[in-house]
C-alpha positions as MATLAB code, in Angstrom:
seq = 'NKQICRLISAQFFMMIGSLPILVLSLLFFVSDFSHKVRAIEAKCSACQAVAAELQSRLDEEKPRNSLDMRGRLDSQGNRYGEVIKYKDSELRFVEMFETLCQQMRDYALVPSESETEPSESWVKARGDSEIEKKLSGSAKMGGKKNKLDVKHLENFCSGLVEETEEDLIELIREEQHNRDHIGDLLCKHLSHSCKVKPPKKKKKPQIKSEL';
ca = [
      36.226   21.794   32.443;
      37.034   24.267   30.182;
      37.509   22.397   27.206;
      34.273   19.831   28.039;
      32.224   23.808   27.335;
      33.994   24.144   24.383;
      32.989   20.825   23.191;
      29.509   21.659   24.168;
      29.402   24.716   22.831;
      30.470   23.495   19.479;
      28.301   20.842   19.294;
      25.582   22.827   20.170;
      26.438   25.336   17.277;
      26.964   22.623   14.771;
      23.143   21.379   15.704;
      22.004   24.889   15.236;
      23.937   25.438   12.085;
      22.291   22.405   10.501;
      18.514   23.446   11.513;
      18.283   24.999    8.192;
      19.041   22.244    6.357;
      16.959   19.832    8.272;
      13.723   22.383    7.685;
      14.705   22.182    3.651;
      15.281   18.835    3.371;
      11.638   18.190    5.387;
      10.066   20.758    3.155;
      11.422   18.710   -0.275;
      10.094   15.855    1.233;
       6.485   17.398    2.184;
       6.836   19.114   -1.336;
       7.850   15.768   -3.235;
       5.052   13.894   -1.577;
       2.613   16.215   -2.542;
       3.827   16.147   -6.295;
       3.496   12.179   -6.058;
      -0.403   12.574   -4.676;
      -1.472   14.743   -7.326;
       0.651   13.643  -10.272;
      -0.956    9.987  -11.380;
      -1.995    8.800  -14.717;
      -5.257    9.987  -16.333;
      -5.831   11.884  -13.398;
      -9.470   13.481  -14.254;
     -10.646    9.749  -14.336;
      -8.878    8.765  -11.011;
     -10.746   11.894   -9.332;
     -13.862   10.505  -11.329;
     -13.187    6.850   -9.681;
     -13.476    8.498   -6.010;
     -16.351   10.289   -7.141;
     -17.988    7.172   -8.314;
     -17.595    5.616   -4.972;
     -18.471    8.435   -2.940;
     -21.515    8.866   -4.898;
     -22.184    4.910   -3.830;
     -21.732    5.536   -0.723;
     -24.370    8.822   -0.514;
     -27.022    6.701   -2.700;
     -27.097    3.750   -0.210;
     -26.966    5.895    3.028;
     -30.219    4.961    5.229;
     -32.143    7.506    7.652;
     -30.240    7.595   11.126;
     -31.354    8.831   14.465;
     -30.107   11.865   15.756;
     -27.402   11.683   18.379;
     -28.316   12.461   21.829;
     -25.293   14.011   23.381;
     -26.710   14.874   26.656;
     -25.033   12.638   28.898;
     -24.624   15.083   31.866;
     -26.610   15.541   34.353;
     -28.045   19.149   36.060;
     -28.370   19.746   39.591;
     -32.398   18.728   39.764;
     -31.349   15.907   37.823;
     -32.230   16.536   34.228;
     -30.066   15.877   31.409;
     -28.459   18.658   29.329;
     -26.647   18.851   26.273;
     -27.116   18.728   22.316;
     -29.092   16.555   20.026;
     -27.376   16.596   16.940;
     -28.963   15.236   13.294;
     -27.096   12.268   11.750;
     -26.889   14.166    8.583;
     -25.101   17.145   10.500;
     -22.779   15.306   12.734;
     -18.888   14.489   12.471;
     -19.407   10.713   12.875;
     -21.520   10.704    9.750;
     -18.534   11.924    7.572;
     -15.713    9.784    9.528;
     -18.144    6.737    8.596;
     -18.563    7.890    4.921;
     -14.688    9.018    4.243;
     -13.186    6.282    6.520;
     -12.394    3.703    4.324;
     -13.352    5.033    1.246;
     -10.148    5.197   -0.730;
      -9.740    0.877    0.161;
     -12.555    1.135   -2.398;
      -9.677    1.901   -4.943;
      -8.309   -1.563   -4.878;
     -11.302   -2.425   -7.361;
     -10.114   -0.237  -10.095;
      -7.431   -0.663  -13.059;
      -5.693    1.381  -15.700;
      -7.616    0.461  -18.789;
      -6.508    1.204  -22.130;
      -8.716    3.573  -24.067;
     -10.460    2.457  -27.415;
     -11.221    6.062  -28.479;
      -8.895    7.912  -30.131;
     -10.449   11.109  -28.443;
     -10.067   10.309  -25.159;
      -6.937    9.802  -23.254;
      -4.709    6.294  -23.515;
      -6.194    5.119  -20.353;
      -8.408    5.440  -17.830;
      -9.404    4.283  -14.383;
     -12.501    1.584  -14.350;
     -13.479   -0.274  -11.963;
     -12.905   -3.719  -13.128;
     -13.131   -6.277  -10.185;
     -15.701   -8.645  -10.696;
     -16.291   -7.186  -14.213;
     -15.483  -10.569  -16.986;
     -15.318   -7.446  -19.889;
     -12.887   -5.140  -18.409;
     -10.986   -7.589  -16.945;
     -10.340   -9.268  -20.501;
      -8.623   -5.954  -21.789;
      -6.015   -6.000  -19.328;
      -3.220   -8.205  -20.139;
       0.113   -9.729  -18.077;
       0.716   -7.597  -14.854;
      -1.668   -5.242  -15.493;
      -4.518   -7.913  -14.449;
      -5.998   -7.366  -10.900;
      -4.027   -8.457   -8.582;
      -0.822   -8.293  -10.788;
       2.582   -6.708  -10.386;
       1.595   -3.342  -12.424;
      -1.976   -3.262  -11.409;
      -0.995   -3.167   -7.376;
       1.567   -0.642   -7.795;
      -0.945    1.484  -10.030;
      -3.618    1.008   -7.239;
      -1.048    2.256   -4.743;
      -0.815    5.195   -6.442;
      -4.468    5.472   -7.258;
      -5.169    5.139   -3.291;
      -2.257    7.642   -2.524;
      -4.212   10.015   -5.167;
      -7.613    9.555   -3.394;
      -6.079   10.125    0.575;
      -4.445   13.286   -0.738;
      -7.597   14.464   -2.666;
      -9.926   13.844    0.176;
      -7.557   15.581    2.677;
      -6.983   18.772   -0.015;
     -11.405   19.004   -0.237;
     -12.521   17.302    2.756;
     -13.845   20.731    4.298;
     -15.423   22.471    1.175;
     -16.819   18.672    0.329;
     -18.641   18.175    3.614;
     -20.154   21.657    3.380;
     -21.380   20.888    0.011;
     -22.777   17.646    1.328;
     -24.725   19.290    4.211;
     -26.146   21.865    1.817;
     -26.905   18.871   -0.195;
     -25.408   20.403   -3.110;
     -25.056   16.783   -4.581;
     -28.564   16.654   -5.392;
     -28.685   19.358   -7.544;
     -24.888   19.065   -9.054;
     -23.288   15.582   -9.993;
     -20.731   14.900   -7.287;
     -18.059   14.395  -10.007;
     -18.190   18.106  -11.268;
     -18.281   19.402   -7.610;
     -15.488   17.407   -6.293;
     -13.265   17.070  -10.042;
     -13.931   20.582  -11.454;
     -14.773   22.907   -8.921;
     -12.901   21.543   -5.846;
      -9.788   19.694   -7.285;
      -9.609   20.736  -10.662;
      -8.457   17.703  -11.656;
     -11.048   17.775  -14.935;
     -10.683   20.743  -17.432;
     -13.946   22.899  -17.336;
     -15.137   23.022  -21.058;
     -15.790   26.533  -21.740;
     -19.662   27.476  -22.791;
     -19.936   27.809  -26.559;
     -20.154   31.416  -27.937;
     -23.613   31.694  -29.324;
     -22.915   33.310  -32.660;
     -24.883   36.855  -33.469;
     -27.653   37.165  -36.009;
     -26.405   38.792  -38.947;
     -28.625   41.739  -40.063;
     -29.267   41.875  -43.446;
     -28.888   45.509  -44.913;
     -31.874   46.583  -47.114;
     -30.382   48.241  -50.145;
];
C-alpha cells in the first residue's frame, strides 16, 4: 500500500511539475497563431479587401422589420418584452460577419505594375478576365499558390474581424461609415494595417522686412 501511495504521489508531482511547460507551450502556440494571422503579404491591401466586402454588404442592406422579442405573456394575457430595431440587433451583425471571410476566396495576390506601390496587392480576381491575365502558373485562381494565398487571407480576415468586431459594430451602429470610408475606419484607425499619412505642414508666409 505504501508503495502504491508513493507511486501515485510521484506521478502527481510529475504532472504538477509539467504544468508550467504546458502553459508556456500553449502561450507560444497562441502567440505564434496570432503572429501568422497578422503576418501577411501586402497587409494594407489585405485589410482593404476585407473592408471592400464589408462595404458591399452595407450597401446591399435593405430595411428590415424590428425584432419582436415579446414572446412571453403576463398574468392578464398581454405580451411583454423588447422590440429591437434590426439595425441595432445582434442578428444584423451575425449575418454581416458570418460568411464575410469566405469572400476572400475571390481574391488573388497580383503583381503591381507601379514602382511607387508595393510589389504585390490583393485584388478581386474571380470573374475579371483582365486581372486573371496577370496571374500565371499556380498563382492562377484555383492554383496551388493561389489556394495557399487565399487561405492566408481568410485567416487574416478572421483575425481582423475578431480583433476589431466590437469597435466596428459600435461605429456601424452610429453610422460612422456613412461619414468616413469603411476602409479608413477599419484599416487605419482600428487595426492600423495601413499607415496614416501625416498632414502636410503649411509653410508660414515669409514677411519681407522693409529697409
